[in-house]
Every structure is written in C-alpha cells, then in structure tokens.
SELUMLO-881602 format. One line per field, with one value per residue: residue number from 1; residue in one letter; z negated, y negated, x of N, C-alpha, C, O in turn. Coordinates in steps of 0.2 Angstrom, whole numbers. Layout:
<pts>
drenke	(NUM ...)
lumnu	(A ...)
n.up	(Z ...)
n.north	(Y ...)
n.east	(X ...)
ca.up	(Z ...)
ca.north	(Y ...)
ca.east	(X ...)
c.up	(Z ...)
c.north	(Y ...)
c.east	(X ...)
o.up	(Z ...)
o.north	(Y ...)
o.east	(X ...)
</pts>
This chain:
<pts>
drenke	(1 2 3 4 5 6 7 8 9 10 11 12 13 14 15 16 17 18 19 20 21 22 23 24 25 26 27 28 29 30 31 32 33 34 35 36 37 38 39 40 41 42 43 44 45 46 47 48 49 50 51 52 53 54 55 56 57 58 59 60 61 62 63 64 65 66 67 68 69 70 71 72 73 74 75 76 77 78 79 80 81 82 83 84 85 86 87 88 89 90 91 92 93 94 95 96 97 98 99 100 101 102 103 104 105 106 107 108 109 110 111 112 113 114 115 116 117 118 119 120 121 122 123 124 125 126 127 128 129 130 131 132 133 134 135 136 137 138 139 140 141 142 143 144 145 146 147 148 149 150 151 152 153 154 155 156 157 158 159 160 161 162 163 164 165 166 167 168 169 170 171 172 173 174 175 176 177 178 179 180 181 182 183 184 185 186 187 188 189 190 191 192 193 194 195 196 197 198 199 200 201 202 203 204 205 206 207 208 209 210 211 212 213 214 215 216 217 218 219 220 221 222)
lumnu	(M I P P E H N A E F V A C M E D V L E V Y R R P D D P Q R P V I C L D E Q P T Q L I G E T R T P I P L Q P G Q A Q R Y D Y E Y E R I G T A N N F M I V E P L A G W R K V S V R A T K T A L D L A N E L K E L L D V D Y P K A E K V V L V W D N L N T H A P A S L Y K A F P P Q E A R R L L D R L E I H Y T P K H G S W L D I A E I E L S V F T K Q C L D R R I D N I D T L R S E A K A W E D R R N A S G A V V D W Q F T T D N A R I K L K R L Y P Q L K E E)
n.up	(2 2 -5 -13 -3 -10 -22 -40 -46 -41 -36 -43 -53 -40 -42 -54 -52 -42 -46 -57 -49 -45 -50 -57 -56 -79 -88 -99 -101 -89 -73 -71 -63 -61 -57 -54 -47 -41 -37 -27 -30 -22 -16 -3 6 14 19 25 42 43 46 63 76 87 82 70 56 51 46 38 40 32 15 -3 -16 -33 -45 -49 -52 -62 -55 -60 -58 -57 -57 -53 -44 -42 -47 -37 -46 -49 -57 -58 -65 -67 -76 -81 -84 -83 -92 -107 -115 -110 -101 -111 -116 -107 -109 -117 -118 -108 -113 -125 -120 -109 -107 -119 -126 -119 -123 -121 -108 -95 -88 -74 -68 -62 -66 -67 -81 -91 -91 -104 -118 -127 -127 -131 -144 -145 -146 -154 -170 -179 -184 -174 -162 -163 -164 -148 -139 -141 -140 -124 -109 -100 -84 -78 -61 -48 -47 -33 -28 -23 -20 -22 -31 -34 -36 -31 -17 -17 -23 -7 -2 -9 -9 8 10 2 -5 5 9 6 -13 -26 -40 -54 -61 -48 -44 -50 -51 -36 -36 -44 -37 -26 -33 -36 -26 -21 -30 -28 -15 -18 -13 -12 -18 -8 -10 -2 2 -4 -20 -10 3 0 -1 11 22 18 11 12 3 -9 -19 -14 -15 -21 -15 -26)
n.north	(4 -10 -25 -40 -56 -69 -66 -66 -57 -45 -47 -50 -39 -31 -37 -35 -21 -16 -24 -16 -3 -8 -8 -4 17 21 34 30 24 28 27 31 40 45 52 59 71 80 98 106 124 138 155 164 172 182 195 190 190 202 194 199 202 190 182 172 175 175 168 168 155 153 149 150 140 140 134 121 112 102 93 85 73 73 62 54 44 41 50 61 69 78 85 98 98 108 110 115 104 87 75 63 69 80 70 65 74 81 69 68 80 74 65 73 88 84 71 68 64 50 32 24 31 22 19 22 20 21 13 22 30 37 36 26 17 23 38 43 40 47 61 62 64 46 41 49 49 30 35 41 32 21 25 23 11 5 2 -5 -2 -12 -16 -6 -2 10 14 7 20 28 42 44 46 58 67 67 75 86 92 92 103 112 114 118 131 142 143 152 152 147 152 155 146 138 145 143 129 126 136 125 114 118 122 109 98 110 104 91 80 61 48 35 17 6 -5 -24 -35 -46 -44 -43 -56 -60 -52 -49 -62 -65 -63 -69 -85 -98 -114 -127 -143 -155)
n.east	(4 2 11 -1 5 16 19 23 26 27 37 48 47 51 66 71 75 81 93 95 100 113 122 137 143 142 145 142 127 120 109 95 84 62 48 34 19 6 4 -5 -7 -10 -17 -20 -31 -33 -23 -6 0 16 31 40 51 54 44 36 32 11 0 -16 -32 -39 -39 -37 -42 -30 -28 -20 -1 12 26 42 52 67 80 98 104 118 125 123 114 98 84 69 56 41 27 13 1 -3 2 2 9 14 24 29 39 47 57 63 69 76 85 93 97 101 107 117 124 127 126 113 101 97 82 69 56 37 20 13 2 6 16 24 30 20 17 28 24 12 17 26 30 32 46 54 49 53 68 71 64 76 85 82 84 69 64 52 44 36 18 10 21 31 39 50 58 69 65 54 57 67 56 49 57 58 46 47 57 54 37 34 25 12 12 6 6 12 24 32 31 38 50 56 55 67 77 78 80 96 101 101 109 120 123 127 122 118 109 114 110 106 97 94 95 96 94 79 77 76 70 58 53 39 31 37 33 27 35 33 37 43)
ca.up	(-1 6 -9 -9 -1 -15 -29 -39 -51 -38 -35 -52 -56 -38 -40 -56 -50 -38 -49 -61 -43 -42 -58 -54 -63 -81 -89 -106 -96 -80 -71 -70 -58 -63 -55 -54 -44 -39 -32 -28 -33 -16 -13 3 6 18 19 29 47 42 52 68 81 91 80 65 47 54 38 39 40 25 9 -10 -22 -39 -49 -52 -59 -60 -54 -64 -56 -62 -54 -58 -38 -42 -48 -34 -47 -50 -59 -56 -71 -67 -80 -82 -85 -83 -99 -110 -120 -106 -102 -119 -119 -102 -112 -123 -114 -102 -121 -131 -120 -102 -109 -126 -125 -117 -129 -114 -101 -88 -84 -69 -64 -57 -67 -69 -85 -97 -92 -109 -127 -131 -125 -137 -152 -144 -146 -161 -178 -177 -185 -170 -155 -162 -158 -144 -139 -143 -132 -118 -106 -94 -80 -69 -51 -47 -43 -23 -24 -33 -15 -25 -34 -29 -35 -28 -11 -17 -21 -3 2 -9 -4 16 8 -4 -5 14 11 1 -19 -29 -45 -58 -60 -42 -39 -55 -49 -32 -38 -48 -32 -20 -36 -38 -16 -17 -31 -25 -8 -14 -10 -19 -12 -5 -8 4 1 -12 -18 -6 10 -1 -3 18 25 11 13 12 -3 -14 -21 -10 -22 -18 -17 -27)
ca.north	(-2 -17 -29 -46 -61 -72 -62 -67 -52 -39 -49 -50 -32 -26 -40 -27 -13 -19 -28 -9 1 -12 -5 4 21 22 38 28 22 31 27 38 37 49 51 64 74 89 101 115 131 139 159 170 175 191 196 189 196 200 194 204 199 185 180 169 173 170 167 163 149 153 151 149 133 141 128 115 113 96 92 79 76 67 57 52 43 41 57 68 78 80 89 98 102 111 108 114 98 79 73 60 75 83 64 62 81 77 60 70 83 71 64 76 91 83 66 70 58 44 29 23 29 15 24 16 23 17 10 29 26 39 30 20 19 25 41 46 42 53 68 66 58 39 42 53 40 25 39 41 23 17 26 21 4 6 -2 0 -4 -15 -12 -4 -4 13 16 7 22 34 48 46 48 65 73 66 80 93 93 95 108 118 114 120 133 143 144 153 152 141 156 156 137 135 147 139 125 131 136 118 111 120 119 101 99 111 101 84 75 57 43 27 16 -2 -13 -30 -41 -54 -42 -44 -62 -64 -47 -50 -67 -68 -59 -75 -87 -104 -116 -137 -148 -162)
ca.east	(0 5 7 -1 9 17 17 25 25 29 46 50 50 54 72 73 73 86 101 97 103 119 126 144 142 145 141 135 123 115 102 91 74 59 43 30 19 5 3 -10 -9 -15 -15 -21 -39 -29 -13 -2 5 23 38 43 55 53 36 37 26 9 -7 -25 -36 -40 -35 -39 -38 -31 -26 -16 4 14 32 43 57 69 87 102 108 125 130 117 110 96 80 63 53 34 24 5 -2 -2 -1 7 15 21 29 38 42 51 59 65 75 82 91 92 97 102 112 113 131 124 123 109 97 91 75 65 47 30 16 5 -2 8 25 26 33 15 16 30 22 7 17 32 30 36 53 57 47 58 73 70 63 80 88 80 79 62 63 49 44 29 13 10 32 34 45 58 60 71 66 52 64 69 53 50 63 61 41 47 58 50 31 31 22 5 14 0 5 16 30 32 32 44 57 58 59 75 80 80 86 101 104 101 114 128 126 130 116 119 107 116 106 107 91 98 90 99 89 73 74 77 68 53 52 31 28 40 29 27 36 30 41 44)
c.up	(1 -1 -5 -6 -8 -21 -33 -44 -48 -36 -40 -52 -50 -37 -47 -56 -44 -40 -56 -55 -41 -46 -55 -59 -70 -84 -99 -105 -88 -80 -70 -68 -61 -60 -55 -48 -45 -38 -33 -25 -21 -11 -9 1 12 18 24 33 43 47 55 72 83 90 73 58 50 46 42 38 32 20 1 -14 -30 -43 -47 -52 -59 -59 -54 -61 -56 -56 -55 -51 -38 -43 -43 -39 -51 -52 -59 -64 -69 -73 -79 -82 -84 -87 -105 -115 -118 -103 -107 -121 -112 -107 -117 -122 -112 -111 -123 -126 -111 -103 -116 -128 -125 -120 -128 -111 -99 -85 -80 -66 -63 -65 -71 -75 -91 -93 -96 -113 -129 -130 -132 -143 -152 -146 -153 -166 -175 -176 -177 -162 -157 -160 -155 -140 -139 -139 -126 -117 -101 -93 -77 -63 -50 -43 -35 -22 -26 -26 -17 -32 -36 -28 -32 -18 -11 -19 -15 0 -4 -8 3 13 2 -8 3 18 5 -7 -21 -37 -48 -58 -58 -41 -43 -53 -42 -33 -41 -44 -29 -24 -34 -29 -18 -21 -28 -21 -13 -15 -13 -13 -12 -7 -7 1 -5 -9 -14 1 6 -1 7 22 21 9 8 5 -8 -12 -17 -16 -18 -21 -20 -24)
c.north	(-5 -22 -34 -52 -65 -68 -60 -60 -47 -40 -50 -44 -30 -29 -36 -25 -15 -19 -20 -3 -3 -8 -1 10 21 28 36 26 22 33 34 37 43 45 58 68 79 93 109 118 136 145 160 172 183 188 192 195 196 199 199 200 196 184 178 174 172 172 166 160 146 152 149 146 138 136 123 112 104 95 84 80 67 69 55 49 43 45 63 70 73 87 91 99 103 113 110 108 91 78 67 63 78 76 66 71 82 75 65 78 80 70 66 83 86 75 65 65 51 38 26 26 25 21 18 23 18 17 17 26 31 36 26 26 23 33 45 47 45 61 68 60 50 38 43 48 36 27 38 37 21 19 25 15 4 -1 -1 -6 -6 -15 -11 -8 2 17 11 12 30 43 52 50 57 68 74 74 84 96 95 101 116 119 115 126 134 144 146 153 148 145 153 149 136 139 148 133 123 130 130 117 109 120 113 100 101 107 92 77 70 54 36 22 8 -8 -18 -33 -48 -50 -41 -51 -65 -59 -48 -58 -69 -67 -64 -82 -95 -108 -124 -138 -155 -168)
c.east	(4 4 4 4 7 14 22 29 27 37 49 53 55 63 76 75 82 91 100 103 109 121 132 139 145 140 139 131 119 111 102 82 68 53 39 24 13 3 -1 -6 -12 -14 -19 -27 -38 -23 -10 3 10 26 39 42 52 44 35 29 18 5 -12 -26 -35 -38 -41 -37 -37 -30 -21 -9 6 21 32 49 62 79 91 108 114 129 127 117 102 91 73 60 47 32 19 0 1 -2 3 12 18 26 34 39 47 58 61 73 78 89 96 96 102 108 113 122 131 124 118 104 95 90 73 61 44 28 12 6 1 17 25 28 30 16 22 29 13 9 22 28 34 43 57 57 52 65 75 69 71 87 86 82 76 63 58 47 38 24 17 20 33 40 51 60 62 69 57 52 62 61 49 50 61 51 39 50 59 44 28 27 19 12 6 -1 9 25 33 38 40 51 58 58 64 78 82 83 94 106 106 110 121 133 129 128 118 115 111 112 108 105 95 93 90 93 84 72 74 72 59 49 44 30 33 35 30 30 35 35 41 45)
o.up	(2 -4 1 -10 -10 -24 -32 -44 -52 -36 -39 -52 -51 -34 -46 -60 -46 -37 -59 -57 -35 -43 -52 -63 -69 -84 -103 -110 -83 -83 -69 -70 -64 -59 -58 -43 -50 -38 -37 -20 -17 -5 -9 -4 13 17 29 32 39 52 52 73 82 94 69 58 52 42 47 35 29 19 2 -16 -34 -43 -41 -52 -55 -64 -52 -60 -56 -54 -60 -52 -32 -41 -44 -39 -53 -49 -61 -68 -68 -75 -75 -78 -84 -89 -106 -119 -121 -102 -107 -127 -114 -109 -121 -125 -113 -112 -124 -130 -111 -99 -120 -134 -129 -122 -133 -112 -101 -81 -81 -63 -62 -70 -77 -76 -96 -97 -94 -114 -131 -135 -136 -146 -156 -148 -157 -166 -170 -171 -175 -158 -155 -155 -156 -136 -133 -137 -122 -122 -96 -96 -73 -61 -52 -37 -33 -19 -31 -27 -15 -37 -37 -24 -31 -15 -8 -15 -15 4 -2 -6 5 12 1 -12 6 24 0 -5 -19 -40 -44 -56 -60 -40 -41 -53 -41 -29 -41 -43 -28 -22 -32 -28 -17 -19 -27 -21 -9 -16 -17 -7 -17 -5 -12 -1 -10 -4 -14 5 8 -3 9 27 25 7 3 2 -13 -7 -18 -22 -12 -26 -17 -27)
o.north	(-3 -22 -35 -52 -66 -68 -55 -59 -43 -36 -53 -42 -29 -25 -34 -25 -13 -15 -18 -1 -2 -3 4 10 21 28 40 27 18 37 39 35 47 39 62 66 82 91 115 118 134 144 156 175 187 183 192 199 192 202 204 196 197 185 182 174 166 177 163 157 141 156 147 146 139 133 123 107 100 96 80 85 61 74 51 49 44 45 69 76 68 92 87 100 98 118 106 110 90 79 69 61 81 77 67 72 83 78 65 79 80 73 63 84 87 75 61 64 47 40 24 22 24 24 13 29 12 20 17 21 29 35 20 32 28 35 49 52 45 65 72 55 50 36 40 46 37 24 34 38 20 16 26 12 5 -7 4 -12 -2 -13 -14 -12 2 22 12 10 34 48 58 54 61 72 79 77 89 102 98 105 121 123 114 127 131 146 143 153 144 143 149 148 135 137 153 131 116 126 130 118 104 118 111 101 97 105 88 71 71 56 33 25 4 -12 -16 -35 -53 -54 -36 -53 -71 -63 -48 -58 -72 -71 -61 -84 -96 -107 -124 -137 -159 -173)
o.east	(9 -2 5 9 2 9 26 35 29 41 54 59 61 67 81 80 87 95 106 108 110 123 132 134 151 134 136 128 118 108 105 77 72 52 42 26 14 -3 0 -3 -16 -12 -24 -28 -42 -20 -13 6 11 26 40 38 46 39 33 23 18 6 -13 -21 -34 -33 -47 -31 -43 -36 -18 -11 2 24 29 52 62 82 90 114 116 135 128 119 101 92 70 64 44 35 16 -4 7 -8 9 16 23 33 40 39 53 63 57 78 84 94 101 101 108 113 110 124 133 118 115 100 89 93 74 62 46 31 9 10 -2 22 25 28 33 13 20 30 9 5 22 24 38 47 62 62 57 68 80 73 72 92 91 82 79 63 59 49 33 25 22 23 37 44 57 63 58 70 55 49 59 59 46 46 64 50 34 46 62 43 23 26 20 17 1 -7 11 30 37 44 46 56 61 63 65 82 89 89 97 112 112 115 126 138 131 130 122 115 110 106 111 108 99 90 86 89 82 66 71 69 54 43 44 26 32 34 36 29 37 38 39 46)
</pts>
C-alpha cells in the first residue's frame, strides 16, 4: 500500500529505520529484523501421481485445508544469519517467547539487541508483560532497542524480504502438518545460512529524500 503524500509520520519512521541500517556491524548491539506470516496447512484429497522419467510429480487440483501455522522470521542482515520459528498460534505470548529466546539463547552476550519490526498489534513491549512477571519483562525489555517501520512501509523490514525468499523456496508445495513445516523450515534455514547470503541494503536517507520526495511535508517559506 502506498502511503499518503506529505506524510511526516511516515518519513520520520522511515528515516529512523534507514539510519539504523547504516550502522556498522557491532556484536554488542546487533541489528535484528523480525517479521511473521501465517501459512495454510494443506492436505491432499487424492494421492499425488509419483514422479516419473520426463514427467513431474502431479497433484490433484482439489485439496483440504487442515489449519494454519505462523512463521517467525528473525534476521541479522550484516551477519547473513536468519532463523525461522514455526508456531501453532500467533499471539502476544508467542511473540514474547520468541523475544526471550532471541535475547537469552541467540544473543546472550549482546549488550542490546537493536530490533526493527512493523506495527503489528503484538509487536509491542506490552506483549512481554502479558507473558512474564514484571521483573522478567523489564529485564528483557531493557536489552531491546526497538525501531518501528512506518505504517504502509513494511518493505523497510528486511525480515519481510527473507520471508519472501522463504515462501518461494520452501512453501512452493503442499504441507499438511506443523511438524513437517518445522522440519522443512529448519532445512531451508540451514541451507540459507550455510550459503552466507547477506542483505546488502543500499537505500539510504539521502536516496529517500530524492526518490520519495512526494512523501515529505511541504514547508511554507517564511
């Protein structure tokens, strides 16, 4: 969705995120992007025709909707590292537990994790307080430096780019249960990390002030 023109709120959040992406690699303050997406679990109503020489495996056009799962994508762009966590639900508690694992398991030695994410309703400090006692929620929150992409600006979240790659490479077939989805997601994660695929973000604040000039407020000359 294209944001309204002359939108001060949009450009303020956009420039904030773009400046975060300019920061050099710092193991004590790693920049992490997080996004999530639902996945429909789909089963076959008929057994697929097996792969044969010169002929791809064929599926019936009919299928069965079995349920949904939620994929959390966590990316450290400068390190070329990403993690996919598949959960059965998409709640504030799920998000809070992902953050706790991020801080205590993935980055236990970091002074602060610089977190970029969008404005989904669960993407808020309150989610930690819904999941943990106040002291624990505060401990986790004190190790986060949070930056929000603007509304209608989720393209600024690098984790969304990784989710697109994940969808094309891993979710291009029918998966009917969450255990298989987790296994496939982990295999994709391992391959992607082993390839050393980093995100070379080129779009800067200077670029935005030229190419997205229409989004900036027009100031009246005195």
